[in-house]
N, C-alpha and C positions, 0 to 999 in steps of 0.2 A: 504494500500500500504506500510505503514511503516513496518508492521509485515512481509509482503511478502519479502521486501528487507532484513530485518534482518534474516529471515529464509534462504534466499539465501546466507547469509554471505557476501553480497555485500559491506557493510560498512567496513569490515575487508580486504577482498581480492582485491577488485577493485582498491583502491588507491595504494596499494602495487604493483599491476600488472602494473599500469601506470608509477609508479616511476621506476620500474625495466626496463620497455620498454624504457622510455626516457633516463635513465642513460646508458643503453646498447647501444642504438642508438648513443648517444653522444660519448661514449667511442670507438666504432669501426668505426666511420665515416671515410670513405676513405681507410679503411684497406682491402687489398685483400690477399687471400691465394691461394696457389697452392694445388689443391685437385686431387686425382686420378680420372681418368675418362676413359671410354671406347673409347671416341672420341677425345683424345688428353689430354692435361694438361692445362685446363683453369684456368685463374686467377679469382677466385670467390670472390665477395664482401662479407665480413664477416657479413655485415648488413642483408643479406638474412635470417640469422638464428635468428635475433633479435625478430621477432614476436612469436616465439615458447613459451617462458614463458607466454606471454600475453594470448595465446590460452589455455594454461594449466590452468591458473587462471580462465579464462572465462568458461571453461568446468566445473571446480570445482564449480563455482557459479551456473551454470545452473543445475548441478546434485545435489545440496544441496537442496533437496525438499522432500516432502512427496507425492509421486505419487498417491497413492490411494485417499488421501484427496483432491488433486487437481483435479483429474478426476471426483470424485463424487460431487465436489463443483458446485454451481450455476454459479459463475463467472469464466470464463476461464482466466487462467494465461498466455495464449499464447501471448496476446498483450503486457502484461507487460514484458515477456521474450524478445520479439522482440524489444521493446523499450530499454530494458537494453542492449542488444547486439548492437543495433544501437548507443546508447550513448557511449558505451565503444569504439567501432570502430571509431566513430567521435572524441572522445578524443584522440585516438591513432593517427589519421590523423592530428589533431591540434598539438599534441606533436611533430610529425615528422616535421611539418611546422615550429614550434618554434626552433627545433634543426637545421633545414636548415637555418633559419634566423640567428641563433647564429654562425653557422659555415661559413656562407656566400656562401654556395653552395646549389644547388638544389638536390643533391644526397640523402640527408636524407629523402626527400619526398617519395622515393621508399619504405621506411620502413612502412609508413602509407598505401600506396597503396598495399603493400604485406600483411599487416595485414588485409585489406579488403578482398583480394582474398583468403587468407588462412582461414579466419574465415568463409567465404562462403563454402569452401570445407569441413571444419569441421562440419558445420551445415548440409550440405548435407549428410555426412557420419553418423551423429548422428541419422538421420531418420531411418537408418537400422542397425547401429552397436552400438548405445548407447554411453556410456561413452568412450569406446575404440576408438571412432572416432577421438579423439584428436591425434591419431597417423597418420591419413591420411595426414595432412599437412606435418608431418615429412617425410612420405614416398614420398610426392611430392618433397620436398627439396632434398632428396637423389636421386630421379630419375632425377631431373634437373642437379644435380652435375655430375651424372654418364653418362647420355646420352643426356643432354640438350644443349651441345655446339658443334659447328663445328669449331674446332681449339680454338679460343678464342671469337667467336661470338655466342651469344645465339640464339637458334631456337625460332621462333615466338610462338610456343605452350607453352614455359616455363612460360611466363607472368612475373613471379617474377624476372627473370634475365635481363629483358629488361630495357633500360635506363629510367630515371625519366620522360622524356618528351614524351614517347611513347604513342600515343593516343589509339592504340589497347590494350595495357596493362591496361590502365585506364578503358576503356570500358569493357573489359573482367572481370576485378576485380569487377566492379559494377554489371554486369550481374550475375556473380557467387554468389555474396553476396545477391542479390535480390532473386535468386533461393534458396539459403540456408535459407533465412528467411521464404520463402514459405514452405520449407521442415520442418522447425521448428514448424510450425503450426500442422503438422501431428505428429511429434515426441513428442511434449509437452503433448499430451493427452494420451500417452501410459503409462501403469503401469509397464511394464517390458522392 
């Protein structure tokens, strides 16, 4: 397992990813920006974009592998990959809870929830698009900004733009993440 983790460059990239995630979440907490939209001019929380570097680091770690050797090996690396992804996402949720506690608001917890949802989307896309699936969450963010608001109120389907205490957003995030992990089982065994 030690060699697997080093082959994935997890010891280099993942601590950096979590530091960037936590620092960015702390820096933009409570900041909103007006962005162009087809359905008005919503005030979008800048924290929506914080999980993107975390996803890029995570995809780099998952794609730092020798696919032919892993597919032909006796032991499947899928469980280890899923444990790695789950640990990183759990650390991101913990990091967002710590930032929320430091700030004294619950708004930072949306960063963790959004990391869960967007990681699930990325893993779903990775099953058929490979490494370029890292752009699927970015596309989701752009779609949410462009057509996800009615005036200044987010639509329910956006998930990431919903308030921190929204039960539907939390449930949808967990479901998409679980489906993404299931899709990871299929994509981790492919050589191309």
